[in-house]
N, C-alpha and C positions, 0 to 999 in steps of 0.2 A: 742654430749654434752661432754663439758669438766668435766673431773673426779675432778678439784679443782677449787677454784675462785682464782682472781689476787689480792684480799683482803689477803686471807687464807697464799697465798706464802710469801705476802708482810710482814705480821704479823710474820710469821714465819722466817723471814730475810733470805730468798731463795736468795736474789739478790744481798748480801754482797761476794764479791771476793777476792783475795789478793792483798798484793801491786803491784803497777804497776811495780817494779822493778823484780817482781817473776813471771811476767805472761809468758803465752806462745802463741807466734802470732798465733797457729793454733786455737784459742778461740776467735780470732777476730770478727768473723761473730756473735758471742753467747753476746758479750760486748756492752753494752746500753751507758755508760759514765765513765768518771773518775772523782772522788771527793774526794778530799782531798788524795790524792794519792793511792786509791784503787778503785777498778775496780768496777763497777756495772753490774750486769747480767741483759739483757733483758728477763723481767718477761713473756712475751707474747710468746717468741721462747721457753721457759722452757716449758709451757704450752703445746705447741705445740707436743714437744718430749715426754713429760710425758704420753700425749694420745698415741701417737704413740707406746711408750715401753709397755703400760698397754695393749692395743689391742693385740701384739704381745704374752704377757706373757698368757692373757686370752685364745686364740688359741692352745697356746703349754700345760696348764694346761687341757683344754677341751679334748685334744688327750689323756688325761693320762700319758704324761709324767712328768719327776720330774724337779725341777728348783733348784739349788743351790746357797744357797747367803753366800756371804763372805763378812766378817766385823770384822775386829781385832781391829779396833780402839776404844780406850778407851770409849769415847763418842757414840758408835752405838752398842757397844757387847750388853747391854740388852733391847735397843729398838728392835734389829732384832729378837731377843731371843725370846721377849714377842709375836710379831708380825706374826714371821714365825711359830711359834708353833701352830697356831690358825688351818692356814692349813696343818699341816703335812709335811712341805716341809723339807730337809735337809740344815743344815748352819753349817757354820765356824767362830765361835768368838774368838777363841782362838789362837794359831800359826798355821798359815797354815802348814800343813804337805809336805815337797817338793815331788813332784811326786805323788801327790793324783788323778791326772787326769791321767799324762804319764805312773804312775808306779800303776797303781789302783788295780792289782793283790797282790801287797804287803801290801797295805794298808788293803784289804779285808782279809789277814791273820791276820793282827792285830786285827781285829774286831771279828773275830772268835776265837782268843786267848781269849778275853775279855769274850765271849760268854762259852768257855770251863772252865774258871776261875768260872764263876756264877753256871757253872753246878758242880764244885767240891765245891762249898763252901753249896752248898744244899745239897749234899752227906754226909752221917754218917760219912766217912773216912775223913772230914776235921776236925772234933773234935777230931783225932787220931794223929793230927800234933802237933806238938811243937809250942810252943808261938811264937818264932822267925818267925818260916816259916810263919805261919798265918799273922805275920804282915807284912812280904815281899809279901804275896800274895794282902792282903789288899791295900797295897801301890801302887802295881803294877796297880791292879783293877781301882784305884782313877784315876792313870795318865792316863791309857787308856780312862777311863769315860770323864775325863776333854776335851782330843783331839780328841778323836773320839766318843764319846756317841752319839753326834747329827746325826751323818751320819751313826749310824748303821743298818739303815735301807736301805740304797743305795746300790741296790745291783749291779748296771750297772751303767756307766759313765751317768751324766745328761743331758738333752736335752737342759738346757741353764743353764749360771753362770750371778749370780746379783752381783755385786759390789760398794762400798762403797769406794771412795779413791782410783784411779788405780794407782796412785804411790806407797802408801804404798802395795798395792797387786799386786806388778807388775808381780811377780810369778804366781800367779791365772791366770792372764791373758794372759800372755805368754802360758802357759799350755794350755789352751783354746782356744787359737788361732793356738797352732799347732796341736790340733784337731778337727779345724774346728766347734768348740762348740759356738754358738751364744752367746755374751756377752753383758750383760747391764750394764750401769754404772751410779754412779754420779759423775760429770766429774766439776773439780772448775777450777780456770781462770790459774792456774799453771801446768795444766794437757794437754795432748793429745788428743783431742776426736777421730782422726784417729785411736785411737788404740783398741776401741772398736765397735761394730754393731751398737748398741743405745746408745746414748751418752745424758744423761739427765743433761744440764749445770746448777748447783745449787751450792749452799754453802754446802761442805763436812766436814764442821768442827763444825758448830751448830747442836746441839742434836733436838732443834725444826724443823729444816730444814729436818734434816734425817728420823725423826719421821713422817713427813708430808707425804715425798715422799714415805717410805716404806709404809707404812699406806695404800696409794693408789695403790700401786703396788699389794700387799697383796688382797686388795678388789676386784681388776681385777682377780686374781688366783682365789678367792672364787666362783667369778662368773661362771667361766669356769668350775669348779667343780659341781657346783649347775646345768649348764646345761647339763653338761655329763650325771648326775644321772638321770634329768629329760629324756633326751634322751634315756636313757637305759632302762628306767622304761617305756617308751611308747613303744618301740620295744619288750619288754617281753609282752605288753597286748597286741600288736598286733598279736605276733606270738601266744599268748593262744588263740585269738578270732580267729585267723584262723584254729586252731586246734579243736576248736568247732565247727564252721562251717564244715568243713571236716567231724567231727564224725556225725554231724546231717543229712548230705547229705547221708552218709553210710545208716543211719538206715533207713530215710526215703526208700532209694532205697530197703533194705532188706523187710520192709514191703510190697512194691509195689509189688516185685516178688513173698512174700508168697499170696498175695492176687489175682494175675493173675493165680498161677498154678491150673490147674484141675478145674476149671471153667466149668460148663454146662450151657449153657443158651439153652431153650427151646420156641421158639417162632413159631405157625403154623405149628408145625409138621416137623421144621426144627431144627435139633442139630446141635450145634455149639461146638465142643471141643477144648478149648486154653491148651495147656501145652508147658513150657518153652519158653513163650511170643511169641509163632509164631502160628499163626491160621493153623489150620490143616485142612483135606478135608471136605468139607460140605454135611454132608449123609442125605438125605432126606428117613424119616420115614414112612413106608405103614400103613397109619391109617384104609383105608378101606378095607374091608374084601372081601374074594372071594364071598359069600355068596350075599352081595350087589351089586357086580359088575353083576352076573348072573341077578339079579331082574332089574337092571337098564338097562339091555341088551334088545334091542327091538325084537319081535319075527320076524321071516324071513317067507315073504309071497311068497307062489307058485302058481303061475301062470298056470292054466292046459288047454287045450282044450278040447271043448265040444264033446260029442260024437256024432256018425254018420254024422259028417259035415266035408266038405272037400271045401277047397278054388278050388279045381282044377275043371276045365269045360269040 
């Protein structure tokens, strides 16, 4: 099922491209027609590409990886910041700091510097500084916050980069391509879709068009995060259940062992001793006394010959 409808894309003006003279021939498969000197984008292909990109982003977020959003265009700044904050993903809406991906260690140093300034401002020694020094530190902190505040939580390179307008953000696309990071982008008729891995042919100048596509991608990321949380909860519940089952089996074995130890059973003069779960020798008890044995014995008959008689002739 598609994540959006044809009418929604049409209402948002996603189908409007650039002037015919500004087109990139590589976008020919995604162009439906030309009207009044403007290219019209095929919205059915836009829907297919949106679904493909959304499913890929969902899998990335489900695996627990981070996705970096890049949109420094005036009409896209607030939209991207508003939607991406919802899923707690890093984003860049001010100037793209050169080498942010290829020279990531240096960018991390600047982020750590921002954290050290925060620590200084919270300490009592900050009040001992002069007014000029405090003003300098405050301005530096504001500048770092403006450029790097949204990527302060990015401790490692992102697993994917989503770009609005690859012509304006060509440095970000080049860095991601150099590091083999998957790239997702909104591509207009004046751009080359071969520069990115997942191209979404759409109008990248209208705020409504950008908002619709960004919202769809963020919803897919949110679904992936929810599924990840459910899988982790289910796994934890299964482990807890297995632990309880093993504990009950051990307890049952302990009780059974206690019951089987040193049990004597007497049946009809036969005593069976069980110890350590192994049957020992069966010993028959003598219940008949010697006096009874003597009484039960029959007297021996003695046969004697009569006196004075002889068989001899």
